[in-house]
VEXVO-960568 format. One record per residue (C-alpha): residue number from 1; residue in one letter; x, y, z. Coordinates in nm, 2 decimals, always signed. Layout:
BEGIN
NUM;a;X;Y;Z
...
% end
This chain:
BEGIN
1;m;+0.32;-5.53;-2.97
2;r;+0.31;-5.70;-3.33
3;f;+0.23;-6.02;-3.47
4;e;+0.28;-6.18;-3.82
5;f;+0.08;-6.45;-3.93
6;t;-0.07;-6.62;-4.25
7;a;-0.44;-6.75;-4.21
8;p;-0.73;-6.81;-4.47
9;l;-1.01;-6.54;-4.54
10;w;-1.34;-6.68;-4.44
11;e;-1.72;-6.53;-4.49
12;w;-1.92;-6.49;-4.18
13;a;-2.21;-6.76;-4.29
14;s;-2.47;-6.57;-4.08
15;q;-2.39;-6.22;-4.21
16;g;-2.32;-6.26;-4.57
17;g;-2.09;-6.01;-4.71
18;w;-1.87;-5.98;-4.38
19;y;-1.52;-6.16;-4.44
20;f;-1.26;-6.22;-4.16
21;v;-0.92;-6.36;-4.08
22;t;-0.89;-6.56;-3.75
23;v;-0.57;-6.45;-3.54
24;p;-0.40;-6.75;-3.43
25;e;-0.46;-6.89;-3.09
26;e;-0.12;-6.78;-2.96
27;a;-0.15;-6.45;-3.07
28;s;-0.49;-6.41;-2.95
29;e;-0.39;-6.54;-2.61
30;d;-0.11;-6.26;-2.59
31;i;-0.33;-5.99;-2.71
32;r;-0.62;-6.10;-2.43
33;e;-0.32;-6.05;-2.16
34;i;-0.25;-5.69;-2.24
35;p;-0.40;-5.48;-1.96
36;r;-0.62;-5.20;-2.11
37;p;-0.95;-5.03;-2.06
38;p;-1.26;-5.23;-2.18
39;r;-1.39;-5.12;-2.54
40;g;-1.71;-5.24;-2.70
41;f;-1.78;-5.61;-2.76
42;g;-1.42;-5.68;-2.62
43;s;-1.26;-5.51;-2.93
44;v;-0.90;-5.42;-2.94
45;r;-0.77;-5.14;-3.18
46;v;-0.49;-5.26;-3.43
47;r;-0.30;-5.15;-3.73
48;v;-0.29;-5.41;-4.02
49;s;-0.08;-5.45;-4.32
50;v;-0.16;-5.70;-4.58
51;g;+0.07;-5.64;-4.90
52;g;+0.06;-5.27;-5.01
53;s;-0.25;-5.20;-4.79
54;t;-0.24;-5.06;-4.46
55;w;-0.53;-4.93;-4.21
56;t;-0.65;-4.90;-3.87
57;t;-0.94;-5.13;-3.76
58;s;-1.04;-5.35;-3.46
59;v;-0.99;-5.72;-3.38
60;f;-1.31;-5.89;-3.22
61;p;-1.34;-6.20;-2.97
62;d;-1.50;-6.49;-3.11
63;s;-1.63;-6.71;-2.85
64;k;-1.69;-6.98;-3.08
65;v;-1.32;-7.07;-3.14
66;g;-1.16;-6.87;-2.86
67;c;-0.94;-6.66;-3.07
68;y;-0.99;-6.29;-3.21
69;i;-1.11;-6.24;-3.57
70;l;-1.00;-5.97;-3.79
71;p;-1.25;-5.80;-4.04
72;m;-1.11;-5.76;-4.37
73;k;-1.26;-5.45;-4.57
74;k;-1.39;-5.50;-4.93
75;a;-1.13;-5.24;-5.06
76;v;-0.83;-5.44;-4.92
77;r;-0.96;-5.77;-5.04
78;v;-1.01;-5.61;-5.41
79;a;-0.68;-5.42;-5.39
80;e;-0.48;-5.71;-5.29
81;g;-0.67;-5.98;-5.50
82;l;-0.79;-6.19;-5.18
83;v;-1.05;-6.47;-5.23
84;e;-1.25;-6.68;-4.99
85;g;-1.03;-6.96;-4.86
86;g;-0.69;-6.81;-4.97
87;d;-0.43;-6.77;-4.74
88;v;-0.39;-6.40;-4.61
89;p;-0.04;-6.27;-4.50
90;v;-0.11;-6.04;-4.21
91;s;+0.12;-5.78;-4.00
92;l;-0.10;-5.66;-3.70
93;t;+0.01;-5.41;-3.44
94;v;-0.21;-5.38;-3.13
95;l;-0.26;-5.00;-3.08
96;d;-0.46;-5.04;-2.73
97;l;-0.14;-5.05;-2.51
% end
């Protein structure tokens, strides 16, 4: 299952230095419906591409907004010139199927 979306980069205020992109509501609902074994913190393994960078990570449910959040590694933010509040074009493939 693959999703393409653009969302702003934001910093997690209570844990400075951690940056995320919020997976849109519709895509989050689709991901939530995929039957899979439970993983820590409700995480879902994914492969992500942003610009020329591709990596494997996990998305995590955010109970405050009801969507998954995607952590954005510093190396990717630097390589792709991403800044807080800027739009990030994401290609996300769910690996836990």
